[in-house]
C-alpha positions as CSV (number, residue, x, y, z in Angstrom):
1,M,154.1,203.7,88.5
2,N,155.1,201.8,85.3
3,D,156.1,198.1,85.2
4,Q,159.8,199.0,85.1
5,G,159.6,201.2,88.2
6,R,157.5,198.6,90.1
7,A,159.9,195.7,89.2
8,E,162.9,197.7,90.2
9,S,161.3,198.6,93.6
10,V,160.4,195.0,94.5
11,R,162.8,193.1,96.7
12,L,163.0,189.6,95.2
13,D,163.3,188.0,98.6
14,E,159.9,189.6,99.5
15,L,158.4,187.4,96.7
16,Y,159.4,184.3,98.7
17,E,158.0,185.2,102.1
18,T,156.5,182.1,103.7
19,P,152.7,182.3,104.3
20,D,151.4,182.2,107.8
21,K,151.8,178.7,109.3
22,G,148.2,178.8,110.4
23,S,146.9,179.0,106.8
24,P,145.1,176.0,105.4
25,P,147.4,174.0,103.0
26,E,145.3,174.9,100.0
27,Q,145.8,178.6,100.6
28,V,149.5,178.1,101.3
29,N,150.1,176.3,98.0
30,T,148.1,178.9,96.0
31,T,150.1,181.7,97.6
32,I,153.4,180.1,96.8
33,V,152.4,179.5,93.1
34,L,151.3,183.1,92.7
35,V,154.5,184.4,94.3
36,N,156.7,182.3,92.1
37,D,154.8,183.3,89.0
38,E,155.3,187.0,89.9
39,L,159.0,186.4,90.5
40,K,159.4,184.6,87.2
41,R,157.6,187.5,85.4
42,I,160.0,190.0,86.9
43,L,163.0,187.9,86.1
44,A,161.8,187.4,82.5
45,K,162.0,191.2,82.1
46,Y,165.1,191.7,84.2
47,P,167.1,188.4,84.1
48,E,170.1,190.2,85.7
49,R,168.1,190.3,88.9
50,M,168.8,186.6,89.4
51,Y,172.0,187.8,90.9
52,D,170.0,189.4,93.7
53,L,168.7,186.0,94.8
54,N,170.7,184.0,97.4
55,S,171.8,180.5,96.4
56,R,168.8,178.8,98.0
57,K,166.3,181.1,96.3
58,F,168.0,180.4,93.0
59,E,167.6,176.7,93.6
60,E,163.9,177.3,94.4
61,L,163.6,179.2,91.1
62,V,165.2,176.5,89.1
63,A,163.0,173.9,90.8
64,D,159.9,175.9,90.0
65,I,160.8,176.3,86.3
66,L,161.5,172.6,86.0
67,R,158.0,171.9,87.6
68,D,156.5,174.1,84.9
69,F,158.3,172.0,82.3
70,G,156.4,169.0,83.7
71,W,158.9,167.4,86.1
72,D,158.3,166.4,89.7
73,V,160.9,168.1,91.8
74,E,162.3,167.4,95.3
75,M,164.7,169.9,96.8
76,T,167.5,168.6,99.0
77,K,168.4,170.3,102.3
78,A,170.2,173.6,102.0
79,T,173.6,172.4,103.3
80,R,175.6,169.2,103.0
81,D,173.4,168.1,100.1
82,G,176.0,165.6,98.7
83,G,176.4,167.6,95.4
84,V,172.7,167.5,94.5
85,D,170.3,170.4,94.9
86,L,167.3,168.9,93.1
87,Y,166.0,165.4,92.5
88,V,163.9,165.7,89.3
89,Y,161.6,162.9,88.1
90,I,159.4,162.0,85.3
91,R,157.1,159.2,86.4
92,N,154.3,157.7,84.4
93,E,153.0,154.3,83.3
94,I,155.7,154.0,80.6
95,I,158.9,155.2,82.4
96,A,160.4,156.4,85.6
97,S,163.5,158.6,85.1
98,L,165.6,160.5,87.6
99,M,167.7,163.6,86.9
100,I,169.9,165.2,89.5
101,V,170.5,168.9,89.3
102,E,173.2,171.1,90.8
103,C,172.6,174.8,90.8
104,K,175.3,177.5,90.9
105,R,174.3,181.1,91.4
106,W,177.7,182.6,90.5
107,A,178.8,186.0,89.3
108,P,178.9,186.4,85.5
109,N,182.7,186.5,85.5
110,R,183.1,183.3,87.5
111,A,183.1,180.4,85.0
112,V,182.1,176.9,86.1
113,G,185.1,174.6,85.5
114,I,185.7,171.0,84.6
115,D,186.0,170.0,88.3
116,R,182.3,170.8,88.9
117,V,181.3,168.8,85.8
118,Q,183.4,165.8,86.9
119,R,182.1,165.9,90.4
120,L,178.5,166.0,89.2
121,R,179.1,163.1,86.9
122,G,180.5,161.1,89.9
123,V,177.5,161.9,92.0
124,Q,175.3,160.8,89.0
125,E,177.0,157.4,89.0
126,T,176.7,156.9,92.8
127,T,173.0,157.9,92.8
128,N,172.1,155.9,89.7
129,A,170.5,158.9,88.1
130,N,169.6,158.7,84.5
131,I,170.8,162.2,83.7
132,S,172.4,165.1,85.5
133,M,172.3,168.8,84.8
134,L,174.4,171.7,86.1
135,V,172.6,175.0,86.0
136,T,174.4,178.3,86.5
137,T,173.9,182.1,86.3
138,S,177.4,182.2,84.9
139,H,179.0,180.3,82.0
140,F,181.1,177.2,81.5
141,T,184.8,176.9,80.6
142,Q,185.7,175.1,77.4
143,P,187.2,172.1,79.3
144,A,183.9,171.8,81.2
145,I,181.9,171.8,78.0
146,A,184.2,169.2,76.4
147,E,183.9,167.0,79.5
148,C,180.1,167.2,79.3
149,R,180.2,166.2,75.6
150,R,181.8,162.9,76.6
151,Y,178.5,162.1,78.3
152,E,176.3,163.4,75.5
153,H,173.0,161.9,76.5
154,L,173.7,161.6,80.2
155,M,174.5,165.1,81.2
156,A,173.5,168.7,80.4
157,L,174.9,172.1,81.1
158,R,172.6,175.2,81.3
159,D,174.0,178.7,81.7
160,Y,172.7,182.2,82.1
161,Q,171.6,182.4,78.4
162,D,169.6,179.2,78.8
163,L,168.0,180.6,82.0
164,K,167.0,183.7,80.1
165,R,165.3,181.5,77.4
166,W,163.5,179.5,80.1
167,L,162.2,182.7,81.7
168,E,160.9,184.0,78.3
169,R,157.9,181.8,78.7
170,Y,156.8,183.9,81.7
171,R,156.6,187.3,79.9
């Protein structure tokens, strides 16, 4: 079967199955890394398959991509997360920086509005995060983009097109 047929037949949730709890930690970590790499390769070819992921799996995908960019990532609990899905750090002998990330796996026709941007900015203030980022499989309204520009170096918005560019590195 060709790559296309194989990718289309793979259930994306299957790529996230948890290894046996009796496995030694080094095997568990290796398995998870390989599984995430396979998922990212499939999504690089078929980015529209991100819509097949549930919200939590999408958060895990974003966390894994950010790890690949060199960040340390901590996921929050799945519910009642206080408006933060990921705590993302750069820590070295020169600097320690915190970014909070909110992930929205929304349908392509459901735009993220200014209210979500303002809410995230408020959470950023209360958590003393250096920067915040809102990542979506959708897109942002013009008022949301304008609101983000008010906080030019403190906030970032990343949409479906940005996710596709991030996934290109896994082809």
